[in-house]
Structures are given as structure tokens and as C-alpha cells.
N, C-alpha and C positions, 0 to 999 in steps of 0.2 A: 715853252716852257711852261711857261704860266698856264698855258691852257690845259699842259699835261698835267699840273700842280692840283689847279681847279678840278680836272676832271678827277683826277686822284682824290681829292677829297672830297667830290661828290659820289665817287664809287666808295670812297671811305664809309662816308654817310648810308649810303644804301646797304654797304657789307653790314655795316653795325646795327644797322635796321633789322637786314636778315636774319643778323646775329640774336637779335634782342628777340625778334622774332621765333627765332628757329627755339632760344633758351627758355621763352613762356610757350611753345609749344611742347618742348621736351619735358616741364614741368610740369603740362597738364598732362604727357602722356605717363609721367613719371607716377603724381598723383591717381591715374586712373590704374594703373598697373597696379598700385600699392590696394587701391580700393578693390579691385578684383583680388588681389592676392588675400586680402584680409575676407572678402567673401567666398573665396574656397577653403580659405584655413577653416571658416566656421562650418559650411559645408562638410569639410574631411573629419572634423570632430563630431561634427553630428552622424555622420556615415560610422564612425569609428563608434560612438556611443549605442548607434544602433547594431553594429556587429556584436558588441558585448553584451547586449538584452538579448539578442537573439541565441548569443552561445550560451548564456546563461539559462533561457528557456528551454533549448535543446538539452541542457545537462540536466536539469532537472525532470523535463521528460523521461529522457533516458533511464533515471532513475526510479522513477515510476513506472515505468514501464518495466523493469528488471525487479522492481518490487511485488507488482502485480503479478507477475511471473511467477516467481517465488512460492507469491500466496495460492497461485494455482496450482502451483506443483506441489502445495503442500495439502491443500483440501480439495483438488481434482479426484481423489479418489474416494471420495466421501460415499460414496453410490456403491463402488465394490467394496469397500470395508463394511458398509451396512449389509451386504448380502453376505458378506463373510460371517460375520456377526448371528446373521439368521440360520445359516449350515451349521454353525457351533454350538449353538442352542436346537438345532433340531437333531445333532450328534446326541447332545447330552440327555435331551428327553429319551433318545430313542435307546441308551443306555439304563436308565433309570430302573426297569425292572430285568434287567439280563441279569444271568448268572456270571458272578463276577471274574471265575475261573475261565471261561470261553475265550478263543482265540478271537472270537467276531467282539465282543467284551473291548480286548485289549487293543486291538485292530481302531477300534472306534475310538476309546480314550488318547491313542497315539494320533489319531487325527485331530481330536481337540486338542491336545496339547499342542501340537503342529499349528494349529490356525492362532493358538494365545501368542506362540512367537512371533507368528507375523502381524499380527494386530499391535502387539508392543513394538514390533519394529516400526511400524507406519506412524507410532506416537500416539494410539488407543489406549485408554485408560477407562477401569468400570467405575461408576460413581458410587462411593459409598454410602447407603443409606440408612442401614439398618442403626434405629434408636438413636437418631440424627434429628434435627429439629429441620422439619420442611420447609424446602425452599422452592418456590414458585421459578426459579431460573432453571432448577435442576429436576423436580420432580413433577408428575403429575399425578394428583390423587384420584383414584377409581372406587372408591369408600373408606367409610370412615368406621370407628368403634369407639364406644366408650369403656375407660379403662379408669377408677379413680387414683390407683396406686402409681400412673405414670402421667407425666408432663404434657398437658395441651399443645396438639401439633407436632409430637413427636411422632416418627412414622415407627408402626410396629410390623408393618412385614414390608416385605418386595415383591412385588408381582411378576414385576418383569425389570432385569437390570440395566441400568441406564449405561450409557458410555461420552466421553469425551475425545477428542481430537486435537493433538496439540494446544490442550486446554480450553476448547471451543466445542459447547455441547453438541453431540452428535444425534442423540437420541434421549431424551428424558427415562428417568427410570418411572416405573406405575409404581405406585404405593399405598398403602393404606393408614391413615394417620390416626390418632386419637383424638375425640372430640367431647369433653365431658361435659354435659349438660349441667351449668351451673344453675341451682336451684335457689331464687332470693328469698329470704327469711324474712 
């Protein structure tokens, strides 16, 4: 029995040592697992931040594309509008020397009015130039004349009407401006 007790004590010591080792191993394993968990949480947070940035970038990109699409739609018909303006001006020039009572004249006037309506619906407006100050952003000078009664750089006549589309210059007005030669006394 004493042997059994000694054996039991030895076994107990061995078991206690094994338990201590197991506890140490478990502690190391828990620490390793906690460290791995921390690293994974950091990676997870990094991925989450990257995803949020990507989502924000995509939203910005989508808004930019939508804005460009709207701009393209708004101004994409510029060339067609320019052609309509030229047709309108041709119609108006052809009616200048016509008899006002003819059916052809009335038809041409109707065409010109319909083109005006279409241009207005597209956001096209004429640039008012007569008796205004010359603006290089809206006007193109083709000639000048002297007139002491009028202010310098005032538009005296409009050779060709200018147009804007949605507030943006489509075609500048061709104008004649007042240039007074001031003589020094």
C-alpha cells in the first residue's frame, strides 16, 4: 500500500507537472489566439475602411458621370442648333425683299417663327448687343467707326446676331464699335 501511495504521489507529481505544462501551453495558445484575433480585427478594420473609401469613390464617380451625361445632353446638340440658326437666318434674308402679301412670304415667316420656338425650347437666347458696351466674351469686332456723340467701345451696329445656349456662348455677335481718336491738345 505504501508503494501505491508513493506511486500515487509520483503520479500526482507527474500529473501536476503535466497540468502545469498544459496550463502553460493553454496560456500560450490563448495569448497566440488573442494576438491573432487582434491582427485579424486590424485587418478587418482596414478592409472596412478600404471598402468605405471605394464606396465613396464610386459614388463620386457615379455623380461625375451623371453630371457629364447631363452636360452632354444639355450642350450635345450645339452643332444642330447652330445649323438651325443658319437656316433661320437664311429664311429671314430670303424674305427681306419679298412682297409681304404673298403666301410664300407668310410660309417663310411661319418657318422662321417655328425655328425661334424650337431654339427657345433648347435654351438658346440671342445676345443683345446694340448700344451696349463691347464685351470680348460675347462680341467680335469686325469694324469700327468714329462718332464723337457716342461713348468709346459702344456697339454701333450688329452685323450678325450672337447666341448663347443655357447661358454659355454658342456664337459671338459680329459688331461694329465706336472708336474715337482722342487728340491730345
